[in-house]
GUZA-122701 format. One record per residue (C-alpha): residue number from 1; x negated, y negated, z. Coordinates in Angstrom, 2 decimals. Example, Ala and Ser with C-alpha at 12.3 -4.5 7.8 and 13.67 -1.06 7.14 Angstrom:
2
+-----+---------+---------+---------+
:   k :      px :      py :      pz :
+-----+---------+---------+---------+
:   1 :  -12.30 :    4.50 :    7.80 :
:   2 :  -13.67 :    1.06 :    7.14 :
+-----+---------+---------+---------+
% end
This chain:
332
+-----+---------+---------+---------+
:   k :      px :      py :      pz :
+-----+---------+---------+---------+
:   1 : -110.94 :   16.70 :   37.65 :
:   2 : -109.09 :   19.89 :   39.32 :
:   3 : -111.73 :   21.56 :   41.65 :
:   4 : -111.16 :   24.91 :   39.99 :
:   5 : -112.17 :   23.31 :   36.68 :
:   6 : -115.22 :   21.91 :   38.18 :
:   7 : -116.26 :   25.51 :   39.31 :
:   8 : -115.79 :   26.68 :   35.79 :
:   9 : -117.96 :   24.09 :   34.29 :
:  10 : -120.83 :   25.25 :   36.61 :
:  11 : -120.75 :   28.18 :   34.64 :
:  12 : -119.96 :   26.73 :   31.20 :
:  13 : -122.60 :   28.79 :   29.33 :
:  14 : -119.99 :   32.07 :   29.91 :
:  15 : -117.10 :   30.02 :   27.89 :
:  16 : -118.52 :   28.93 :   24.62 :
:  17 : -116.65 :   31.29 :   22.63 :
:  18 : -112.85 :   31.58 :   21.99 :
:  19 : -111.28 :   31.46 :   25.40 :
:  20 : -107.79 :   31.19 :   26.94 :
:  21 : -107.30 :   29.26 :   30.09 :
:  22 : -104.15 :   30.64 :   31.68 :
:  23 : -102.46 :   28.43 :   34.06 :
:  24 : -104.74 :   25.53 :   33.10 :
:  25 : -104.68 :   22.26 :   35.00 :
:  26 : -103.66 :   18.81 :   32.92 :
:  27 : -107.20 :   17.89 :   33.33 :
:  28 : -110.23 :   17.19 :   30.92 :
:  29 : -111.17 :   21.09 :   30.99 :
:  30 : -110.28 :   21.31 :   27.23 :
:  31 : -112.17 :   18.59 :   26.32 :
:  32 : -115.40 :   19.99 :   27.95 :
:  33 : -114.81 :   23.52 :   26.41 :
:  34 : -114.06 :   22.98 :   22.83 :
:  35 : -113.27 :   26.66 :   21.81 :
:  36 : -110.76 :   27.16 :   24.60 :
:  37 : -106.99 :   26.99 :   24.25 :
:  38 : -104.29 :   26.74 :   27.19 :
:  39 : -101.78 :   28.66 :   28.19 :
:  40 :  -99.20 :   27.22 :   30.76 :
:  41 :  -95.82 :   27.62 :   31.97 :
:  42 :  -95.25 :   24.11 :   33.45 :
:  43 :  -93.57 :   21.78 :   31.23 :
:  44 :  -94.97 :   18.65 :   32.75 :
:  45 :  -98.61 :   20.19 :   32.50 :
:  46 :  -97.81 :   21.00 :   28.61 :
:  47 :  -96.60 :   17.51 :   27.73 :
:  48 :  -99.93 :   16.05 :   29.19 :
:  49 : -102.27 :   18.80 :   27.70 :
:  50 : -100.47 :   18.33 :   24.28 :
:  51 : -100.80 :   14.62 :   24.21 :
:  52 : -104.36 :   14.90 :   24.77 :
:  53 : -105.32 :   17.83 :   23.02 :
:  54 : -102.58 :   18.73 :   20.41 :
:  55 : -101.93 :   22.13 :   19.29 :
:  56 : -104.30 :   23.46 :   21.84 :
:  57 : -101.58 :   24.07 :   24.46 :
:  58 :  -99.03 :   26.91 :   24.47 :
:  59 :  -95.85 :   26.91 :   26.79 :
:  60 :  -94.20 :   30.04 :   27.34 :
:  61 :  -93.71 :   33.23 :   29.58 :
:  62 :  -96.07 :   35.29 :   27.48 :
:  63 :  -99.81 :   34.65 :   26.46 :
:  64 : -100.19 :   33.28 :   22.76 :
:  65 : -100.43 :   35.45 :   19.71 :
:  66 : -103.88 :   33.86 :   18.82 :
:  67 : -106.97 :   35.89 :   19.33 :
:  68 : -109.26 :   35.20 :   22.53 :
:  69 : -112.75 :   36.75 :   23.47 :
:  70 : -111.98 :   36.13 :   27.20 :
:  71 : -109.52 :   34.61 :   29.36 :
:  72 : -109.60 :   32.50 :   32.84 :
:  73 : -106.43 :   32.77 :   35.16 :
:  74 : -105.87 :   30.20 :   37.54 :
:  75 : -104.40 :   31.95 :   40.44 :
:  76 : -100.95 :   30.72 :   40.85 :
:  77 :  -99.14 :   30.76 :   44.30 :
:  78 :  -97.04 :   33.87 :   43.79 :
:  79 :  -98.62 :   37.19 :   44.08 :
:  80 :  -96.02 :   38.79 :   41.81 :
:  81 :  -96.68 :   36.31 :   39.25 :
:  82 : -100.46 :   36.74 :   39.42 :
:  83 :  -99.98 :   40.57 :   38.95 :
:  84 :  -97.90 :   39.95 :   35.76 :
:  85 : -100.27 :   37.57 :   34.25 :
:  86 : -103.54 :   39.52 :   34.84 :
:  87 : -101.75 :   42.45 :   33.52 :
:  88 : -100.73 :   40.44 :   30.27 :
:  89 : -104.39 :   39.12 :   29.80 :
:  90 : -106.09 :   42.33 :   30.57 :
:  91 : -104.03 :   44.15 :   27.89 :
:  92 : -105.46 :   41.98 :   25.37 :
:  93 : -109.06 :   42.15 :   26.33 :
:  94 : -110.35 :   45.75 :   26.46 :
:  95 : -113.95 :   45.78 :   26.73 :
:  96 : -114.01 :   42.18 :   27.36 :
:  97 : -114.19 :   39.18 :   30.14 :
:  98 : -111.19 :   38.51 :   32.47 :
:  99 : -111.99 :   35.67 :   35.04 :
: 100 : -109.93 :   34.65 :   38.08 :
: 101 : -110.38 :   31.39 :   39.65 :
: 102 : -108.59 :   29.79 :   42.64 :
: 103 : -109.02 :   27.79 :   46.04 :
: 104 : -109.78 :   29.86 :   49.03 :
: 105 : -106.70 :   28.60 :   50.79 :
: 106 : -104.60 :   29.65 :   48.03 :
: 107 : -105.67 :   33.43 :   48.65 :
: 108 : -108.40 :   33.83 :   45.86 :
: 109 : -110.46 :   36.51 :   47.91 :
: 110 : -107.18 :   38.66 :   48.30 :
: 111 : -106.03 :   38.22 :   44.89 :
: 112 : -109.55 :   39.12 :   43.59 :
: 113 : -108.85 :   42.54 :   44.72 :
: 114 : -106.21 :   42.85 :   41.98 :
: 115 : -109.09 :   42.97 :   39.22 :
: 116 : -110.15 :   46.18 :   40.63 :
: 117 : -107.49 :   48.07 :   38.31 :
: 118 : -109.43 :   46.72 :   35.37 :
: 119 : -113.06 :   47.47 :   36.15 :
: 120 : -115.60 :   46.45 :   38.89 :
: 121 : -114.97 :   42.84 :   39.98 :
: 122 : -117.81 :   40.61 :   41.16 :
: 123 : -117.80 :   37.07 :   42.62 :
: 124 : -119.61 :   34.43 :   40.42 :
: 125 : -119.44 :   31.49 :   42.30 :
: 126 : -118.06 :   29.77 :   45.54 :
: 127 : -117.99 :   25.98 :   45.55 :
: 128 : -115.52 :   23.02 :   45.94 :
: 129 : -113.65 :   25.51 :   48.28 :
: 130 : -112.53 :   27.70 :   45.29 :
: 131 : -114.23 :   30.91 :   44.00 :
: 132 : -114.86 :   32.41 :   40.61 :
: 133 : -114.35 :   35.95 :   40.10 :
: 134 : -114.96 :   38.29 :   36.98 :
: 135 : -114.26 :   41.61 :   35.54 :
: 136 : -115.08 :   43.36 :   32.41 :
: 137 : -111.93 :   45.02 :   31.28 :
: 138 : -112.66 :   48.68 :   31.39 :
: 139 : -109.23 :   50.35 :   31.99 :
: 140 : -106.86 :   48.06 :   29.54 :
: 141 : -103.54 :   48.30 :   30.93 :
: 142 : -100.21 :   48.43 :   28.71 :
: 143 :  -98.38 :   45.00 :   28.47 :
: 144 :  -95.11 :   45.02 :   30.36 :
: 145 :  -92.47 :   43.26 :   29.01 :
: 146 :  -91.40 :   40.41 :   31.48 :
: 147 :  -87.91 :   41.95 :   31.85 :
: 148 :  -88.96 :   44.97 :   33.37 :
: 149 :  -90.38 :   43.08 :   36.58 :
: 150 :  -87.25 :   41.20 :   37.20 :
: 151 :  -85.54 :   41.65 :   40.37 :
: 152 :  -81.68 :   41.81 :   40.00 :
: 153 :  -79.13 :   41.32 :   43.04 :
: 154 :  -75.91 :   40.53 :   43.49 :
: 155 :  -73.88 :   37.57 :   45.51 :
: 156 :  -70.68 :   38.73 :   47.04 :
: 157 :  -68.88 :   35.00 :   46.32 :
: 158 :  -65.23 :   34.06 :   47.04 :
: 159 :  -64.51 :   34.66 :   43.27 :
: 160 :  -66.24 :   37.96 :   42.91 :
: 161 :  -69.64 :   39.12 :   42.87 :
: 162 :  -72.24 :   37.28 :   40.97 :
: 163 :  -75.21 :   39.01 :   39.18 :
: 164 :  -78.89 :   37.03 :   39.62 :
: 165 :  -81.71 :   37.97 :   37.58 :
: 166 :  -84.95 :   36.57 :   39.01 :
: 167 :  -88.57 :   36.77 :   37.61 :
: 168 :  -91.99 :   36.76 :   39.13 :
: 169 :  -92.94 :   33.11 :   40.48 :
: 170 :  -89.55 :   31.64 :   40.32 :
: 171 :  -88.28 :   29.99 :   43.57 :
: 172 :  -87.01 :   32.57 :   46.12 :
: 173 :  -87.78 :   35.49 :   43.80 :
: 174 :  -85.47 :   38.22 :   44.50 :
: 175 :  -83.21 :   36.87 :   47.05 :
: 176 :  -80.75 :   34.03 :   47.75 :
: 177 :  -82.49 :   31.24 :   49.86 :
: 178 :  -80.64 :   29.69 :   53.05 :
: 179 :  -80.55 :   26.22 :   51.24 :
: 180 :  -78.53 :   27.26 :   48.24 :
: 181 :  -76.56 :   29.77 :   50.21 :
: 182 :  -75.31 :   26.66 :   52.17 :
: 183 :  -74.82 :   24.51 :   49.04 :
: 184 :  -72.51 :   27.25 :   47.39 :
: 185 :  -70.11 :   26.55 :   50.10 :
: 186 :  -69.78 :   23.13 :   49.24 :
: 187 :  -68.72 :   23.47 :   45.45 :
: 188 :  -65.13 :   22.46 :   46.08 :
: 189 :  -63.30 :   19.84 :   43.95 :
: 190 :  -66.13 :   19.20 :   41.60 :
: 191 :  -65.60 :   16.60 :   39.01 :
: 192 :  -64.88 :   17.96 :   35.34 :
: 193 :  -67.37 :   17.01 :   32.66 :
: 194 :  -71.14 :   17.55 :   32.20 :
: 195 :  -72.85 :   19.46 :   35.26 :
: 196 :  -76.59 :   19.23 :   35.65 :
: 197 :  -78.22 :   22.00 :   37.83 :
: 198 :  -81.42 :   20.47 :   38.44 :
: 199 :  -84.60 :   22.44 :   39.48 :
: 200 :  -82.40 :   25.49 :   38.48 :
: 201 :  -84.70 :   28.63 :   39.51 :
: 202 :  -82.75 :   31.78 :   38.77 :
: 203 :  -79.81 :   29.68 :   37.58 :
: 204 :  -77.63 :   30.76 :   40.49 :
: 205 :  -75.65 :   27.14 :   41.09 :
: 206 :  -75.38 :   26.73 :   37.09 :
: 207 :  -73.91 :   30.22 :   36.83 :
: 208 :  -71.62 :   29.98 :   39.84 :
: 209 :  -70.33 :   26.56 :   38.71 :
: 210 :  -69.69 :   27.58 :   35.13 :
: 211 :  -67.93 :   30.80 :   36.18 :
: 212 :  -65.57 :   28.69 :   38.72 :
: 213 :  -65.14 :   25.44 :   36.40 :
: 214 :  -65.08 :   27.33 :   33.10 :
: 215 :  -64.21 :   24.01 :   31.26 :
: 216 :  -67.05 :   21.91 :   32.29 :
: 217 :  -70.13 :   21.99 :   30.25 :
: 218 :  -73.20 :   23.10 :   32.27 :
: 219 :  -76.96 :   22.26 :   31.61 :
: 220 :  -79.79 :   23.97 :   33.72 :
: 221 :  -83.03 :   22.25 :   33.84 :
: 222 :  -86.25 :   23.43 :   35.33 :
: 223 :  -90.14 :   22.68 :   34.85 :
: 224 :  -91.11 :   26.27 :   35.08 :
: 225 :  -90.91 :   28.57 :   32.01 :
: 226 :  -90.14 :   31.49 :   34.13 :
: 227 :  -87.14 :   29.95 :   35.75 :
: 228 :  -85.89 :   29.00 :   32.44 :
: 229 :  -86.10 :   32.51 :   31.23 :
: 230 :  -84.50 :   33.59 :   34.48 :
: 231 :  -81.45 :   31.21 :   34.28 :
: 232 :  -80.83 :   32.68 :   30.69 :
: 233 :  -81.06 :   36.03 :   32.14 :
: 234 :  -78.58 :   35.34 :   34.90 :
: 235 :  -76.14 :   33.60 :   32.53 :
: 236 :  -75.98 :   36.48 :   30.10 :
: 237 :  -75.86 :   39.04 :   32.95 :
: 238 :  -72.55 :   37.33 :   33.92 :
: 239 :  -71.35 :   36.83 :   30.41 :
: 240 :  -71.55 :   33.17 :   30.81 :
: 241 :  -72.59 :   30.26 :   28.49 :
: 242 :  -74.99 :   27.36 :   29.48 :
: 243 :  -77.53 :   25.15 :   27.87 :
: 244 :  -81.11 :   25.91 :   29.84 :
: 245 :  -83.86 :   23.61 :   29.22 :
: 246 :  -87.40 :   23.05 :   30.41 :
: 247 :  -88.47 :   19.58 :   31.22 :
: 248 :  -90.78 :   17.94 :   33.81 :
: 249 :  -88.17 :   16.27 :   36.27 :
: 250 :  -84.99 :   14.15 :   35.77 :
: 251 :  -86.28 :   12.42 :   32.96 :
: 252 :  -85.78 :   15.34 :   30.83 :
: 253 :  -82.19 :   15.43 :   31.82 :
: 254 :  -79.09 :   14.54 :   29.56 :
: 255 :  -77.46 :   11.26 :   30.43 :
: 256 :  -73.56 :   10.69 :   30.87 :
: 257 :  -73.56 :   13.56 :   33.55 :
: 258 :  -70.32 :   13.98 :   35.76 :
: 259 :  -72.28 :   15.91 :   38.41 :
: 260 :  -75.72 :   16.69 :   39.54 :
: 261 :  -76.33 :   19.64 :   41.45 :
: 262 :  -79.68 :   20.31 :   43.10 :
: 263 :  -81.70 :   22.39 :   45.78 :
: 264 :  -84.61 :   20.27 :   44.74 :
: 265 :  -88.06 :   21.51 :   44.94 :
: 266 :  -90.50 :   19.98 :   46.91 :
: 267 :  -93.54 :   22.61 :   46.59 :
: 268 :  -96.07 :   22.74 :   43.90 :
: 269 :  -98.94 :   25.54 :   44.30 :
: 270 : -100.48 :   25.28 :   47.64 :
: 271 :  -99.80 :   21.61 :   47.79 :
: 272 :  -96.82 :   19.87 :   49.17 :
: 273 :  -95.29 :   17.38 :   46.43 :
: 274 :  -92.40 :   15.24 :   46.73 :
: 275 :  -92.39 :   13.56 :   43.64 :
: 276 :  -89.82 :   15.40 :   41.44 :
: 277 :  -87.24 :   15.36 :   44.14 :
: 278 :  -87.71 :   11.57 :   44.85 :
: 279 :  -87.71 :   10.69 :   41.34 :
: 280 :  -84.26 :   12.61 :   40.79 :
: 281 :  -82.92 :   10.64 :   43.96 :
: 282 :  -84.13 :    7.42 :   42.72 :
: 283 :  -83.34 :    7.65 :   39.07 :
: 284 :  -79.92 :    9.62 :   39.41 :
: 285 :  -77.65 :    6.73 :   38.58 :
: 286 :  -79.56 :    6.46 :   35.18 :
: 287 :  -78.02 :    9.83 :   34.25 :
: 288 :  -74.69 :    9.87 :   36.06 :
: 289 :  -71.60 :    8.30 :   34.34 :
: 290 :  -69.73 :    5.82 :   36.82 :
: 291 :  -67.78 :    7.74 :   39.00 :
: 292 :  -70.21 :   10.78 :   38.70 :
: 293 :  -71.52 :   12.81 :   41.64 :
: 294 :  -74.40 :   14.01 :   43.14 :
: 295 :  -74.46 :   16.96 :   45.61 :
: 296 :  -77.42 :   18.36 :   47.11 :
: 297 :  -79.02 :   20.29 :   49.67 :
: 298 :  -82.39 :   19.54 :   51.44 :
: 299 :  -84.28 :   20.20 :   54.52 :
: 300 :  -82.95 :   18.24 :   57.39 :
: 301 :  -86.64 :   16.61 :   58.24 :
: 302 :  -86.71 :   15.17 :   54.37 :
: 303 :  -85.65 :   11.40 :   54.63 :
: 304 :  -83.42 :   11.61 :   51.81 :
: 305 :  -80.38 :    9.74 :   52.69 :
: 306 :  -82.04 :    6.22 :   52.22 :
: 307 :  -83.18 :    7.28 :   48.85 :
: 308 :  -79.77 :    8.28 :   47.81 :
: 309 :  -78.05 :    5.42 :   49.35 :
: 310 :  -80.66 :    2.87 :   47.46 :
: 311 :  -79.77 :    4.37 :   44.05 :
: 312 :  -76.18 :    5.22 :   44.32 :
: 313 :  -75.22 :    2.80 :   47.13 :
: 314 :  -73.56 :    5.41 :   49.25 :
: 315 :  -74.23 :    8.99 :   50.75 :
: 316 :  -72.33 :   11.18 :   53.12 :
: 317 :  -73.71 :   14.45 :   54.96 :
: 318 :  -70.95 :   16.80 :   54.19 :
: 319 :  -72.73 :   19.48 :   56.79 :
: 320 :  -75.98 :   20.26 :   58.73 :
: 321 :  -76.86 :   23.93 :   59.47 :
: 322 :  -79.76 :   26.21 :   59.60 :
: 323 :  -82.10 :   23.20 :   59.01 :
: 324 :  -80.57 :   21.89 :   55.79 :
: 325 :  -78.34 :   19.18 :   55.11 :
: 326 :  -75.72 :   18.85 :   52.28 :
: 327 :  -75.66 :   15.24 :   50.96 :
: 328 :  -72.95 :   14.02 :   48.50 :
: 329 :  -73.00 :   10.48 :   46.93 :
: 330 :  -70.81 :    9.06 :   44.10 :
: 331 :  -72.24 :    6.49 :   41.23 :
: 332 :  -69.95 :    3.50 :   41.89 :
+-----+---------+---------+---------+
% end
């Protein structure tokens, strides 16, 4: 079980009424707290929770409409996302209890200071390298619509400026990361057909390709509900059409693709996780049509070339710069 869940269960008597677990891990916590509901923005966690606790988990960028007497936020990696989530929960909990749990190395002590806006926070427990904090919401804020927290910026591209809309918690929030910037220089001569932007984040790659190759069908895929929402906003801001879907990894992607484009993720929370990226590489042939292509950018230290060659039989490095490599391979 997740150590944060273990810390909660040490104080289980506090959580017997209707409870919302925001950012709940996909473990047995819902089984231990029968009146609890989960709210998650991770499609993989949602699938696992729904398979075990049908109807008790909510996947979205906003809390569920159902009433709850108290809420626990599992501290996310992003400070901006934590601020949005705490505000959304506190707005629903006037006079009631809001809890915050997280790992010490994830910054729980600093994040607990954000509770001061709502009342007088106190530390309830410290165990398993985690801390549990509580505040009675004496000053309930107004709920802020998520779009008001969007960061908007413009990319100067060869074919004109592209508007990007990013949301709290989305990869490289409010700016263009160096890897994607490098890949944007290698979008020449793309095959026509169905294009997948895998791990789309704010939708920079998918929107760029749709504008430059309007005849192509473009699908954008991400595991994170905030990234899915941001990609839809980016497409709309540029007057572009594309399909944006949520799902956990390449298994959720369509088949018969002519191109997979990606700056694949390898971080999850405070822990490093390569599984989604490695699955993408190993299973790419299952989703590409014959002659289909994969182009991706990755940190130079990641040993992706052998995985790509193992899946597609070939791989070339188009460029190496700034600590990144651009890989290109064709499904023979």
